[in-house]
TINU-137349 format. One record per residue (C-alpha): x, y, z; residue in three letters. Coordinates in Angstrom, 2 decimals. Example, Ala and Ser with C-alpha at 12.3 -4.5 7.8 and 13.67 -1.06 7.14 Angstrom:
<sites>
+---------+---------+---------+--------+
!       X !       Y !       Z ! residu !
+---------+---------+---------+--------+
!   12.30 !   -4.50 !    7.80 !    ALA !
!   13.67 !   -1.06 !    7.14 !    SER !
+---------+---------+---------+--------+
</sites>
This chain:
<sites>
+---------+---------+---------+--------+
!       X !       Y !       Z ! residu !
+---------+---------+---------+--------+
!  -10.39 !  -12.66 !  -17.85 !    MET !
!  -13.37 !  -11.63 !  -15.80 !    THR !
!  -13.60 !   -9.42 !  -12.75 !    GLN !
!  -14.37 !  -12.56 !  -10.74 !    ALA !
!  -10.95 !  -14.05 !  -11.54 !    ILE !
!   -9.26 !  -10.73 !  -10.71 !    VAL !
!  -11.04 !  -10.78 !   -7.35 !    ASP !
!   -9.97 !  -14.39 !   -6.77 !    GLN !
!   -6.34 !  -13.56 !   -7.58 !    ILE !
!   -6.50 !  -10.45 !   -5.39 !    ASP !
!   -7.90 !  -12.53 !   -2.52 !    ALA !
!   -4.78 !  -14.72 !   -2.63 !    LEU !
!   -2.38 !  -11.78 !   -2.47 !    LEU !
!   -1.13 !  -10.62 !    0.95 !    PRO !
!   -2.56 !   -7.09 !    0.66 !    GLN !
!    0.63 !   -5.42 !    1.85 !    THR !
!    0.29 !   -2.93 !   -1.05 !    GLN !
!    4.10 !   -2.82 !   -1.08 !    CYS !
!    4.50 !   -2.27 !   -4.85 !    THR !
!    7.47 !   -4.68 !   -4.91 !    LYS !
!    5.73 !   -6.57 !   -7.72 !    CYS !
!    6.07 !   -3.51 !   -9.94 !    GLY !
!    2.42 !   -2.45 !   -9.64 !    TYR !
!    0.73 !    0.21 !   -7.51 !    LYS !
!   -0.87 !   -2.35 !   -5.22 !    GLY !
!   -2.23 !   -5.85 !   -4.96 !    CYS !
!   -5.35 !   -5.24 !   -7.08 !    LYS !
!   -3.42 !   -3.79 !  -10.06 !    PRO !
!   -1.03 !   -6.74 !   -9.81 !    TYR !
!   -4.02 !   -9.13 !   -9.79 !    ALA !
!   -5.39 !   -7.38 !  -12.89 !    GLN !
!   -2.02 !   -7.70 !  -14.63 !    ALA !
!   -1.80 !  -11.41 !  -13.78 !    ILE !
!   -5.32 !  -11.97 !  -15.13 !    SER !
!   -4.32 !  -10.28 !  -18.42 !    LYS !
!   -1.05 !  -12.25 !  -18.52 !    LYS !
!    0.94 !   -9.00 !  -18.31 !    LYS !
!    2.58 !  -10.09 !  -15.05 !    ALA !
!    3.79 !  -13.43 !  -13.78 !    ASP !
!    2.60 !  -15.16 !  -10.62 !    ILE !
!    6.05 !  -15.00 !   -9.00 !    ASN !
!    6.50 !  -11.27 !   -8.46 !    GLN !
!    5.20 !  -10.95 !   -4.88 !    CYS !
!    7.90 !  -11.32 !   -2.20 !    PRO !
!    5.47 !  -10.93 !    0.74 !    PRO !
!    3.28 !  -13.69 !   -0.70 !    GLY !
!    6.31 !  -15.90 !   -1.18 !    GLY !
!    6.15 !  -19.49 !   -2.31 !    MET !
!    2.84 !  -20.05 !   -0.52 !    LYS !
!    1.25 !  -17.30 !   -2.60 !    GLY !
!    2.85 !  -18.55 !   -5.79 !    ILE !
!    1.51 !  -22.07 !   -5.09 !    SER !
!   -1.99 !  -20.75 !   -4.47 !    GLN !
!   -1.95 !  -18.60 !   -7.62 !    LEU !
!   -0.63 !  -21.51 !   -9.70 !    ALA !
!   -3.40 !  -23.77 !   -8.43 !    ALA !
!   -6.08 !  -21.14 !   -9.08 !    LEU !
!   -4.87 !  -20.39 !  -12.60 !    LEU !
!   -3.90 !  -23.94 !  -13.55 !    GLY !
!   -0.31 !  -23.01 !  -14.31 !    VAL !
!    3.00 !  -24.40 !  -13.17 !    GLU !
!    4.58 !  -23.16 !   -9.96 !    GLU !
!    7.86 !  -21.32 !  -10.32 !    LYS !
!   10.32 !  -19.82 !   -7.85 !    PRO !
!    9.97 !  -16.24 !   -6.66 !    LEU !
!   11.57 !  -13.88 !   -9.18 !    ASN !
!   14.46 !  -12.35 !   -7.23 !    SER !
!   14.27 !   -9.18 !   -9.34 !    GLU !
!   11.28 !   -8.26 !   -7.16 !    PHE !
!   12.86 !   -9.15 !   -3.82 !    GLY !
!   13.27 !  -12.11 !   -1.55 !    ILE !
!   10.86 !  -13.91 !    0.73 !    GLU !
!   11.49 !  -13.03 !    4.35 !    GLN !
!    9.65 !  -13.04 !    7.67 !    PRO !
!    7.10 !  -10.27 !    8.05 !    ARG !
!    8.34 !   -7.11 !    9.74 !    LYS !
!    6.71 !   -3.86 !   10.76 !    VAL !
!    7.90 !   -0.29 !   10.58 !    ALA !
!    9.13 !    1.32 !   13.75 !    TYR !
!    9.81 !    5.03 !   14.18 !    ILE !
!   12.71 !    5.98 !   16.40 !    ILE !
!   10.65 !    8.66 !   18.07 !    GLU !
!   13.61 !   10.58 !   19.52 !    ALA !
!   14.87 !   11.16 !   15.97 !    ASP !
!   11.50 !   11.98 !   14.37 !    CYS !
!   11.20 !   15.64 !   13.34 !    ILE !
!    7.49 !   15.45 !   12.51 !    GLY !
!    7.93 !   16.22 !    8.82 !    CYS !
!    4.90 !   14.04 !    7.87 !    THR !
!    6.65 !   12.71 !    4.74 !    LYS !
!    6.01 !    9.15 !    5.91 !    CYS !
!    2.23 !    9.60 !    6.13 !    LEU !
!    1.20 !    9.76 !    2.43 !    PRO !
!    3.09 !    6.66 !    1.26 !    PRO !
!    1.61 !    4.42 !    3.97 !    CYS !
!   -1.07 !    2.52 !    2.05 !    PRO !
!   -3.10 !    1.62 !    5.14 !    VAL !
!   -2.75 !    4.74 !    7.33 !    ASP !
!   -0.73 !    2.84 !    9.94 !    ALA !
!    1.33 !    5.91 !   10.85 !    ILE !
!   -0.11 !    8.60 !   13.08 !    VAL !
!    1.27 !   12.01 !   13.91 !    GLY !
!    1.00 !   15.65 !   13.09 !    ALA !
!    3.26 !   18.22 !   11.47 !    ASN !
!    6.22 !   19.06 !   13.72 !    LYS !
!    5.17 !   16.41 !   16.23 !    HIS !
!    6.47 !   12.94 !   16.79 !    MET !
!    4.96 !   10.14 !   14.71 !    HIS !
!    4.39 !    6.51 !   15.58 !    THR !
!    3.41 !    3.34 !   13.78 !    VAL !
!    0.35 !    1.34 !   14.80 !    ILE !
!    2.12 !   -2.00 !   14.61 !    ALA !
!   -1.09 !   -4.04 !   14.35 !    ASP !
!   -2.08 !   -2.06 !   11.24 !    GLU !
!    1.34 !   -1.99 !    9.54 !    CYS !
!    1.61 !   -4.31 !    6.54 !    THR !
!    5.41 !   -4.12 !    6.46 !    GLY !
!    5.43 !   -2.58 !    2.97 !    CYS !
!    8.50 !   -0.39 !    3.72 !    GLU !
!    7.12 !    2.49 !    1.63 !    LEU !
!    7.55 !    4.90 !    4.55 !    CYS !
!   11.31 !    4.41 !    4.81 !    ILE !
!   12.58 !    6.20 !    1.68 !    ALA !
!   10.76 !    9.53 !    2.19 !    PRO !
!   12.05 !    9.95 !    5.76 !    CYS !
!   14.73 !   12.68 !    5.65 !    PRO !
!   16.27 !   11.71 !    9.00 !    VAL !
!   16.25 !    7.91 !    8.59 !    ASP !
!   14.28 !    7.38 !   11.79 !    CYS !
!   12.16 !    4.53 !   10.39 !    ILE !
!   13.43 !    0.99 !   10.64 !    ILE !
!   11.86 !   -2.40 !   10.05 !    MET !
!   11.63 !   -4.66 !   13.08 !    GLN !
!   10.94 !   -8.35 !   13.46 !    ASP !
!    7.68 !   -9.05 !   15.20 !    ILE !
!    6.93 !  -11.82 !   17.71 !    PRO !
!    4.14 !  -13.31 !   15.60 !    SER !
!    5.06 !  -12.75 !   11.95 !    PRO !
!    2.15 !  -14.77 !   10.56 !    SER !
!   -0.07 !  -13.02 !    8.06 !    TRP !
!   -3.39 !  -14.77 !    7.67 !    ASP !
!   -6.41 !  -14.14 !    5.47 !    GLN !
!   -8.19 !  -12.14 !    8.17 !    GLN !
!   -5.24 !   -9.72 !    8.42 !    LYS !
!   -5.01 !   -9.49 !    4.63 !    ALA !
!   -8.73 !   -8.69 !    4.39 !    ASN !
!   -8.38 !   -6.05 !    7.11 !    HIS !
!   -5.40 !   -4.49 !    5.31 !    ALA !
!   -7.36 !   -4.50 !    2.03 !    ARG !
!  -10.24 !   -2.67 !    3.72 !    GLN !
!   -7.92 !   -0.06 !    5.26 !    ARG !
!   -6.27 !    0.44 !    1.85 !    TYR !
!   -9.63 !    0.86 !    0.14 !    GLN !
!  -10.76 !    3.27 !    2.85 !    ASN !
!   -7.66 !    5.40 !    2.30 !    LYS !
!   -8.20 !    5.34 !   -1.47 !    GLN !
!  -11.83 !    6.47 !   -1.04 !    GLN !
!  -10.81 !    9.24 !    1.37 !    ARG !
!   -8.18 !   10.49 !   -1.07 !    GLN !
!  -10.72 !   10.55 !   -3.91 !    ILE !
!  -13.16 !   12.55 !   -1.76 !    LYS !
!  -10.39 !   14.96 !   -0.78 !    GLN !
!   -9.42 !   15.49 !   -4.42 !    GLU !
!  -13.06 !   16.06 !   -5.40 !    GLU !
!  -13.51 !   18.56 !   -2.56 !    ALA !
!  -10.31 !   20.36 !   -3.58 !    LYS !
!  -11.46 !   20.55 !   -7.20 !    ALA !
!  -14.83 !   21.94 !   -6.07 !    GLU !
!  -13.13 !   24.59 !   -3.91 !    ARG !
!  -10.92 !   25.63 !   -6.82 !    LEU !
!  -13.94 !   25.84 !   -9.10 !    LYS !
!  -15.71 !   28.14 !   -6.61 !    LYS !
!  -12.60 !   30.28 !   -6.22 !    GLN !
!  -12.34 !   30.67 !  -10.00 !    LYS !
!  -15.99 !   31.77 !  -10.16 !    LYS !
!  -15.42 !   34.36 !   -7.45 !    ILE !
!  -12.29 !   35.64 !   -9.20 !    LEU !
!  -14.15 !   35.84 !  -12.51 !    ALA !
!  -16.92 !   37.88 !  -10.83 !    LYS !
!  -14.37 !   40.21 !   -9.26 !    LEU !
!  -12.59 !   40.72 !  -12.57 !    LYS !
!  -15.91 !   41.36 !  -14.31 !    ALA !
!  -16.72 !   44.16 !  -11.82 !    LYS !
!  -13.51 !   46.04 !  -12.65 !    LYS !
+---------+---------+---------+--------+
</sites>
């Protein structure tokens, strides 16, 4: 399948980047669907609406959500019980859209409007201060999905730049060490 079909599949996914489908995000899941390595019913956040849209796009039969990947439920957002937060920062890296803010040894909080409800921040928390809460308006429309996709891509680009900068620093440090060893 072409990149265009991958993009069309990806556009139908909710962009929660939750990994519940068994892939590292919505785009890898879209790629797997396009290569027929994954089925269209592995996305709990997309639910039956998403399955219907994918089936229509791909010209395949609808099927129920595969319960091995979770169940369809109303959208929720992460909430940090701030009094219990120890500021360990372990919740920051797994958040695919940088919806958690805080600093080491300081209280953290979730920007509810940015949270996709992926739940990836819960497991790393050593004090269990992160819970999922119902939200007054649980709808997740295309505009929110596109915004979440952009935040995810921004985080991915930032991480790539950070890794490249780290590799460059290490390279310079190795050169300096080699020069110092050569002088001895």
